[in-house]
N, C-alpha and C positions, 0 to 999 in steps of 0.2 A: 720628276718630268724629265730630267736629264741626269747623268752622272756629274757628281760635285767635283770630279777630278779625274782627269786634267781637265781644266775649263777650255773650251773652244774660242777661240778668238772671234769677236764678232765681225760681221761683214764690213762695217764701216767704225772707224774708231772714234773716240769722243774728240779728237782732233781734226777730224774732217771739216771741211767748211760745208756750212747748210746752205741747202738749195731753197730758196723762196717760191720757186717755180714747184719744185716738188710738195713742199708744205701747202701750197696754194691748191694743187691736184688733191691730195689727202682731205683738205678741207670740203672740198667740193663734194667728195663722195660722203664724207659726213652729212652735209646738208641734205644730200638725197636721202640718207639712211633717216635721219632725224624727221625730215619733212614728211616722210611717207608713214612714219608712226602716227602721226594726228592727223596728216590732211584729209583723211578720208571721214572725218566726222561730218563735214558739211555737205557730203555726198550721200550720206546714208539714207535720207528719204528716197533719192533718185534711185538708187541701186533697187531699195525693197520693191519700189513701183515696178521695175523692168523685170524682178524675178518673182513679184506676185507672192511677197511675204511681209510679215510685219518687220518695221523698221527694228524692233530690238533685236530680232535674229541677227541682223547684220553686224552686230558688234562684236560677233566671235571672230570676224575677220580681223579687227583690230587685236584683239586679245592674243589671236594665233601669231600673229606678227611678231609684238612685243615680246610674248612667251620663248618665241623660237630665237629673237635675238639675244634676249639674257641668258638663254640654256646654251647656245651655240658659242658664246665668248669665250667660256673656259678653255674648251677645245682649239679655240684658234690660234692661241700661242703655241702649242705643241706643234700644229702644222707648221706654222711659219718655220719653227726651230728645226723640223724635220725634213720639210720639202723646200724651203727657201723662201724669204718673205715675198720676193717680187713674183714667184710663181703662184703663191696663194693669195695675195692681193690683186693680181689679173684675173685670176679664177672667181674671187667674189665679186668683182666688177661685173664679170661676164654672167655670173648666176643671177645677180641682181636685176640685171637688165633683162636678160630672158624671161626671169619670173614676172617682171612688169608687163611684158606682152602678154605672157599666159593670163596674168589678172584681166588686162582689157579685152581679151578675148573670150574671157568666163561666160557661159550662157546658164550657169545656176549657182547657188550659194556654196555647194560641196567643191565646185570647180574653184571659185575664186577663194575660199579658204584655203586649199591645198596648194594654191599659187602662191597666197600671202606667206604660207610657211616656207616655200621654197625662197621666196622674196627675203625673210627674215634670216635663213639660212646665209645667204649672200652677206647680208648687212651685218651679219655677226662676225664675219671674217673680215668686213673693210674696216669696221672700228678700231679693234686694238691692233690690227696687223699694220694698217695704214700710220698710225700713230707710231709704232715701233720702228717703222722704215725711217720716219722722220727723227725721232729721239736717236737713233743710232748714229745718224750722221751730222749731228750737232753737238758742239763743244758747249760745255757750261755757261760760258761768257753768253753765247747766243742763244740759251734756251727760252729766255724771255720773248724775243722777237720770234723763235718759231713757234711757241705755243700761242703768241698773239693771232696767228694766223689760223691755228686750229681751234681755238675756242668760238670764234664766231657762229658755226652752224648751231651749237647748242643754245644759243642765246637768241639768233634770229627766229631757226625754225619754228618754235612754238607759236611765235608771235605771228609770223607769216602764214603759216599753215591755214587758219581760217579765211584769209584774204584769198590766198592761192587756190584752194579747193573752193570756194564759193564762186569766184570769178570761172574757172574753168566748168564746172557744173553748170552754171545759169548761161555762159554763153555758148558752151560746147555740148560736152556731157561728160558724165563720170568717167567714162574711158579715158579720157584725156588726163586724167591725174597720173594715170600709169604710162600712156602714150609719151608723155612729156620725157619720162625717161630714158627713151631709146635714143633719139640723138647724145642726151648727156651722158648716158652710160656707154655709147660707142665712142664719144670724143675722149672721155675718160679712160677707157681700155687703151686706146692707141697712144695717149699721152703717158700711161704707165708704163707701155712696153718702152717708152722713149726714156722717162726720167728715173723711174725706179732702178737702182742698181741692181745688178745680177751678182747673186752669191749662191754657192752650192749649200744645200741643206746638210744636216747632221743625221745620215741614216742609221747612226748608232743609238741616237737618243730612245729612251724607252717612256712609253705612256704609263701613267699611273691611272690604270682602268678604275680601281676601287674610288679614288680620289676624283676622278670625273664623274663617275656614277653618281656618289654622294653629293657633289656640288650642282651638276645639273638638276638632280632630283630635289634639291634645296631651292634652285633660283626659281624654277618654273612653277611649283605651286605657292611661293612668296609672290612672284608677280602676279599670278591668276588670281590669290587672296585680294590682293592689293586691287585689282580691278574690278573685283566683285564688290568690294566694298563701297564703291560708289553707288551701287545699286540699291533699291529700296526693299528688297525682297531676298537679299543674298547675303545677309549679316552672318547666319549660321555657318554658310558654306566658305564666305571669306575668313572666318575664323579659324575653322578647320583647315583650310589650304595654307593659311598663313602659319599656323602652329607647327603643320607636319614639313613645311619648307624649312620652318627655321631648325627644327628638331634635324633635318637630313644636314643643313649648312654645320651644325654645331657638330655632328658626327664628322663631316668632311674636315673641320679643323682638327678634330681629334686625331683623325686618321693621317693627316698630313704632317702632323707634329710627330709622327712616330715611322712613317714609309721611309723607306731607303731612297726612291726617287720619286719624291712628292710632285704633284701635279703644280702646286705654285710653292714657291720658298717663302714662305709664312714669316720668316727672319727678317723680311723688309719691313715688317711692322715694329721692329726694333728702332727703327729710323724716325724719329719724332716727327719730322717735317712730311714723312708720308703717312705717318698714322693720323695726321690731323684730317686726311682726305676722307677716313673714315669715322672722323668725330665731328669737328666743328664744319668740316667740308661736305659731309653727309647732311647735316641739318641746314647748311647755307643752300645747298641745291634743292633740297626737299621745299622749302619755305618759297624760293623763286620761281619754282616749278608750279606751285599752287597760284600764283597771281595770274597768270595768263589764262589760268583756266577760272578763276573767281570774277575777274573784271568782265568780260562779255556777258555772264552769266548776270552780274549786278546791274549792268548797264541795260540787259534786255528785260529780266524780270523783275528787277527792283525799280529801274527809272522808266521803264515803258518804251525804250528805243528799239528802232528797227535793227536788224544785224548789222546793215552797212554803216549806219550810224555808230554803232557800237563799234565795229572794225577800225573806222577811222582813228577813234579816240584810242583804242588800243596800240594803234601803228605808232603812238606817240613813245612808247616804249622801246620800239624798232629804232627810232631816231635817237633817243638817247644813248642806245647801246653802240651805235656806230658813231655818234658825234664824240663821244668820249675816247673812243678806242685808239687815237692816235696819242692819247695821253697817257694811258694806262701803264706802259712800259715807262715812261720818264717818271711817273709817280712813284712807282716800285723802285726804280733806280735811287731815287732820290730820297726817301724814306724807309725803305726796307717793308719785306714783307709782313712782319707784325703789326705795325701801325697801320698801314694799308688795309689789312684784313680786319683789324678792330673797327677802323672808320667805315668800311664798306659795310659790315653786318649792323653796326648802330645806325648808320644812314638809311639803309633798306628799312629796319625796323620802324624808324620813324616815318619812312614813308608809307609803309603799311598802315601805322597808326592814323595816319592824315586821310588816307583813304578811307577808312571809318565813318569820317567825318563828311564825305561827299553826299550829295541828294541830287535829286532832278534839278533843283534849282539853281546849284552851283554854278557860276559862269564858265564856260566851256574852255576859254583860255585857260583859267586858273586849272581846270582838271587836265589839261593839256600839259602844261608846264610842270605840274606834280608828277605826271607819269615820264615824262622826258628826263626828270631828275631820278626817278626809280630806274628807269632803264640804264642812266649813266651808273647810278651806284652798283646796280647787278651786274654791269659789265666789269666794273674794277674788281668786285670780290671775285667774280666768276675767273678771271684772267689770273687774279693772284694765286687761287688755289691750284690752278690747271698747271702753273709753274712751280710753286714751291712743293708740290708732291714729289717731282722728280729731282727736286735740288740736290739731296744728298745721296741719291740712291745710287749705289755702283753699278757699273755696266753689266756686270753677270746677274744682276736682279732686275734688270730693265723689263725682261719677258714677263715676270712675275707681276711686277710692280703694276705692268702696263693694262694685264688680262684683269688684275683685282679691281683696279681704279675703274676700267670702263665697265664692270660689272656692277659696282658700287653706284655710278653715274645712272645705270639703268633703274636699278632699284630706287634711288633718289628720285627720280622722274615720276615713278609709278606711285610712290608712296606720297609725294606732293600733291597729286592729282586726287588720289583717294582719301587723302586727309581733309582737303579742301572739299570734297564732296561729303564727307562724313560730319564736318565742320556744319555745312549747310542744313544737313538733314536734322541734325542736333537741335539747332538753334531755331529752325522751322517749327520744330515740334514745341519749343518753349516760345512761340510767338507772343501770346499773351504777355509774358515777363518781360519782353523787348518791346511792348508797346504796338505789336501789331502791324507795323508798317511793311510795306512790300520788301524794302530794301534792308530791314534791321538784322536779318540772318545773316547776310553779307556783310553789313558792317561788323558784327559780332566774329565774324569769322576773320575778317581783316586785322581785328584786335587780337585774335588768338593767335595768328601765324607772326604778328609782330612780337609776342612775348616768346614763341618757339624760336625766332631768330636771336632773340638775346641769349640764348644757350649757346650760339656759334660764337657770340662776342666773347662769352666767357672761357670757351675754349682757346680761343685767339691770343687771349690775355695771357694764358698759361704757356705759350711758347717761349722758347729762349729769345732773348732780346735781338740776336742777331742772326735768328733762324733763316736758313738760306742764303746765307751772306755771299757765298761763292757765285750764286747766280745774280742775286739783286744788285751786289756789290755797292750799296748807298755811301759808302765813302772810300777814300782811298785805301787800298791794300797796305798792310803793313811792310816796312821795308825788310827784306831777309837779312837774317844776320851773316856778316861774313864767313867764309869758311874759316876753320882754325889751320893753322900752319902745322905741319907734323913737327914732333920733338926730333931733334937731331940725335 
């Protein structure tokens, strides 16, 4: 993507004082992006009725959005380096906001789908570019505090999306799911002009066209394949799409290891703490993404609850996320990344296994308490992974690390939902073996993702004892040796 030498100085040095207001602004734009990825689910019947089409046809608007986000992330890092992060970030917010208006004005499925593609293009730039702006202005000692601001959208949006979408659709109309973005986008755009530091781009930076083509052709089919995997009659297409995508991604890796100016500096994977984001971190995000998908279905289809009843109980996960947030940074500073990651994954696996024991007769206060605990452990692990992945990354590799991480997050989220849906289908087909109860398939699915989560635990156990110590600083730094006096 860029010439390796001479390196261009970053717009902000690692020693700059980080800006909580800037981090909060970036987090707010992330929240809009994450929320719009899933909030449309509850509005699908209303949209289908307005357009006089089957509900299943509306799913293409969600797939188009998620696919565009995933495919656009690899290019966004180069755009930020070439044109300047401030310019690209502001353009992303403006694109997302205008596209939201077009979505609300859509009169048919074709216009809504095209508007969602444009919205996804804006979101794809907001995700990595906003993070890069914050990371470049944050010293290692402040990284935990900065990432504490940045992780909450990924924790809260999947939980709040059903409630927000249901409320707007029920009391107003589905159009308001998009119209609500207009004042938020305008406020974010004005705040970005004020808070994001202006820095010139590097017009000499070259784009690895082949690397970009292989990467986007890989990410797109994988996301679509994972989306199709949740359907009941798309198994063959899901397998073909995923296989083709993985083939292109493998080709992209092969090419970028040999290219003179690669799209990404894959040398960042030689850093063990960053590599954890593609191993244990990927598994962790996959499993915690499956939980908000499985819980409402188990409560409604398995227990026979209405959507509002189920939504109120699922909100307990949100309470756990928020309640533990002030303690996540002190916990990491006290114990270090490795013990915290091991604990968070083990505790999360335990709560998934306990969810498999629930039934319609379980006292609701007990269910609520379990989900609060699950949300808390989820928040601890998510925050730790978000910080440790950048702990040992050198400034020159930040753009590559940031874009790769954002892409992996998108893939892990899609994979979590797809695997949750696949598990339900498999266990529903095995109904007689599970006793035939309505919730039996969901209980078996929770046990399965608990086992998958243990793979993340194993990966965390293999981390170095003091992984990411420069960021976590669990103990006092060793005293520096006094300088030697030159010999006379």
